[in-house]
C-alpha positions in Angstrom: 30.8 -1.6 -6.5 27.2 -0.4 -6.1 26.3 0.7 -2.5 23.1 -0.6 -0.9 20.7 2.2 -0.2 19.5 2.4 3.4 16.5 4.2 4.9 16.6 4.9 8.7 13.2 5.0 10.4 13.0 6.1 14.1 11.0 8.7 15.9 14.1 9.7 18.0 16.5 12.0 16.2 19.5 10.8 18.4 18.7 7.2 17.5 18.7 8.1 13.8 22.0 10.0 14.1 23.6 7.0 15.9 22.6 4.6 13.2 23.8 7.0 10.5 27.2 7.2 12.1 27.5 3.4 12.4 26.5 2.9 8.7 29.1 5.5 7.7 31.7 3.1 9.2 30.4 0.0 7.3 31.7 -0.3 3.7 29.1 -0.8 1.0 26.1 1.1 2.4 24.7 4.5 1.9 21.9 6.3 3.9 19.5 7.8 1.3 16.7 9.0 3.6 15.4 9.2 7.2 11.8 9.0 8.6 10.3 9.7 12.0 6.8 8.2 11.5 5.1 5.3 9.8 3.6 7.4 7.1 7.0 9.1 6.4 8.5 5.6 5.9 6.0 4.7 3.2 6.6 8.1 1.5 10.4 7.8 1.7 10.3 4.2 0.3 8.3 5.4 -2.6 10.6 8.3 -3.3 14.0 6.8 -2.6 13.6 3.1 -3.3 15.9 1.9 -0.6 17.3 -1.7 -0.5 17.1 -1.9 3.3 15.0 -0.2 5.9 16.2 0.1 9.5 12.8 0.2 11.2 11.8 1.0 14.8 8.6 -0.6 16.0 7.0 2.0 18.2 6.5 5.1 16.1 3.7 7.6 15.6 1.7 7.4 12.4 1.7 3.6 12.1 3.9 1.2 14.1 6.9 -0.5 12.4 5.2 -3.9 12.2 2.2 -2.5 10.3 4.6 -0.6 8.0 6.6 -3.8 7.3 3.4 -5.6 6.4 2.4 -2.9 4.0 5.9 -2.9 2.4 5.8 -6.6 2.0 2.9 -6.3 -0.4 5.0 -4.3 -2.9 6.4 -6.0 -6.0 10.0 -5.5 -5.0 10.0 -4.7 -1.3 13.1 -3.5 0.7 14.7 -5.8 3.2 13.6 -4.9 6.8 15.9 -4.8 9.8 14.1 -4.0 13.0 16.0 -1.8 15.5 14.0 -1.6 18.7 14.2 -1.5 22.5 11.4 -4.2 22.8 12.1 -7.9 22.6 8.5 -9.1 22.8 7.8 -8.4 19.1 10.5 -10.7 17.7 8.2 -13.5 16.6 5.8 -11.2 14.8 8.8 -9.4 13.2 10.0 -12.6 11.5 6.4 -13.4 10.5 6.6 -10.3 8.3 9.9 -11.7 6.8 12.3 -9.4 8.7 16.0 -9.9 7.7 17.1 -9.2 11.3 15.8 -8.1 14.7 18.3 -5.9 16.7 17.8 -4.7 20.2 18.9 -1.2 21.3 21.5 -0.1 21.9 22.5 -1.5 18.5 26.1 -2.4 18.2 28.0 -1.8 15.0 29.1 -5.4 14.4 25.6 -6.7 14.9 24.3 -4.0 12.4 27.0 -5.0 9.9 26.0 -8.7 10.2 22.4 -7.8 9.7 23.1 -5.6 6.7 25.0 -8.5 5.2 22.0 -10.8 5.6 19.8 -8.1 4.1 22.2 -7.8 1.1 22.0 -11.6 0.5 18.2 -11.4 0.7 18.1 -8.7 -1.8 20.3 -10.6 -4.3 18.0 -13.7 -3.9 15.0 -11.4 -4.4 16.5 -10.0 -7.6 17.2 -13.5 -9.0 13.7 -14.6 -8.1 12.2 -11.6 -9.9 14.2 -12.3 -13.0 13.0 -15.9 -13.0 9.4 -15.5 -12.1 6.5 -15.0 -14.6 4.7 -11.7 -15.1 4.7 -10.2 -11.6 1.7 -8.0 -12.3 -0.7 -10.9 -11.9 1.3 -13.5 -9.8 1.5 -13.9 -6.1 4.2 -15.8 -4.3 2.9 -17.6 -1.2 5.0 -19.4 1.3 3.3 -22.2 3.2 4.1 -25.6 4.8 4.2 -27.0 1.3 6.9 -24.6 0.3 6.7 -21.5 -2.0 3.7 -21.5 -4.4 3.3 -19.1 -7.3 -0.4 -18.3 -7.8 -1.7 -16.8 -11.0 -4.2 -14.3 -9.8 -6.0 -14.3 -13.1 -7.1 -17.9 -12.2 -8.4 -17.0 -8.8 -12.2 -17.3 -8.7 -12.6 -15.7 -5.3 -10.8 -14.8 -2.1 -12.4 -15.5 1.3 -11.2 -14.0 4.6 -11.5 -16.0 7.8 -10.0 -14.3 10.9 -6.3 -13.6 10.1 -6.0 -15.7 6.9 -7.4 -15.5 3.4 -8.1 -18.5 1.2 -7.6 -18.1 -2.5 -9.9 -20.4 -4.5 -8.4 -21.0 -7.9 -8.2 -23.4 -10.9 -5.7 -25.6 -9.2 -7.4 -25.8 -5.8 -7.0 -23.6 -2.7 -4.1 -21.6 -1.3 -3.9 -20.0 2.2 -2.2 -16.6 2.6 -1.7 -14.2 5.6 -2.1 -11.2 3.3 -5.2 -9.2 4.0 -8.0 -8.7 1.5 -7.2 -5.0 1.5 -3.6 -5.8 0.5 -4.7 -8.2 -2.3 -7.2 -5.7 -3.5 -4.6 -2.9 -3.7 -2.0 -5.1 -5.4 -4.3 -6.7 -8.0 -7.0 -4.1 -8.8 -7.5 -5.4 -12.3 -7.9 -9.0 -11.3 -10.0 -8.7 -8.1 -13.2 -7.0 -7.1 -14.6 -6.6 -3.6 -18.2 -7.7 -3.1 -18.3 -8.1 0.7 -16.1 -7.2 3.6 -15.0 -10.9 3.7 -14.9 -11.6 -0.1 -13.1 -10.6 -3.3 -13.9 -12.2 -6.6 -11.9 -12.7 -9.8 -13.2 -10.2 -12.4 -12.8 -12.6 -15.3 -15.1 -15.1 -13.6 -18.0 -12.7 -12.9 -21.1 -13.8 -14.7 -24.2 -12.1 -13.3 -25.5 -10.0 -10.4 -28.8 -11.3 -9.2 -31.4 -9.6 -6.8 -33.4 -11.9 -4.5 -37.0 -11.4 -3.3 -35.8 -10.1 0.0 -33.8 -7.3 -1.7 -30.4 -8.7 -1.1 -28.0 -9.4 -4.0 -25.8 -12.3 -5.0 -23.1 -12.8 -7.6 -22.9 -15.8 -9.9 -19.4 -16.8 -11.1 -18.4 -18.9 -14.1 -17.7 -22.6 -13.3 -19.1 -22.1 -9.7 -22.4 -23.7 -8.7 -22.8 -21.7 -5.5 -23.5 -18.0 -5.6 -21.7 -15.4 -3.4 -23.5 -12.7 -1.3 -22.9 -9.1 -2.3 -23.2 -6.6 0.5 -25.4 -3.5 -0.1 -22.5 -1.1 0.1 -20.7 -2.8 -2.8 -23.7 -3.4 -5.1 -23.2 -0.1 -7.0 -19.5 -0.7 -7.6 -20.2 -4.3 -8.7 -22.7 -3.1 -11.2 -20.3 -0.4 -12.5 -17.6 -3.0 -12.9 -19.9 -5.4 -14.7 -20.6 -2.7 -17.3 -16.9 -2.2 -17.8 -16.2 -5.9 -18.4 
């Protein structure tokens, strides 16, 4: 039986050691790495590909919630179990799809139950990955309507409004809580930033136009309205147009 790979992330060495000892007493799990800061977590995940991350919330170098949001943008993210002394972050923790939220001092049975939930989540993820279309240009979005799979090659533009982003695509509109930065990093071939609040689908870019007042706007295929291009992004847009 394959063991699930676990990463322990906590800035306190004694807390990491305690979790390590508890996991050693739970069959089916193996600690493959430890991390003490948010940046170390991201590095360790990239290097060790854990199935589960036991994550503290208050850590130097990026708090656990920000780290979890970053990991959630990966193609096959690890399951997250928060282990923290603070109960006020529980709602946000589950907004980033945490498998469990454990309060310190963590008890072994509670940890075992949480790891079991994470294992079931990982199996469901694997089945979904096998069944879904080409992940390199698809985004799974969960909303009140259920789970929607968006083909990012059909997205004309993405527009940020406060904490949400609207994807305007061939089939209508889809709302996501992923940031423009996360979308831009995940789909660099499909999306191009033209403004701090806007990404456009590269396949729909038609022309860059300069207005009399010196500002620029972008014209997209099958879209009547033009989109403003900020001065800081004009050079990059021109370069990308030459590459298309």
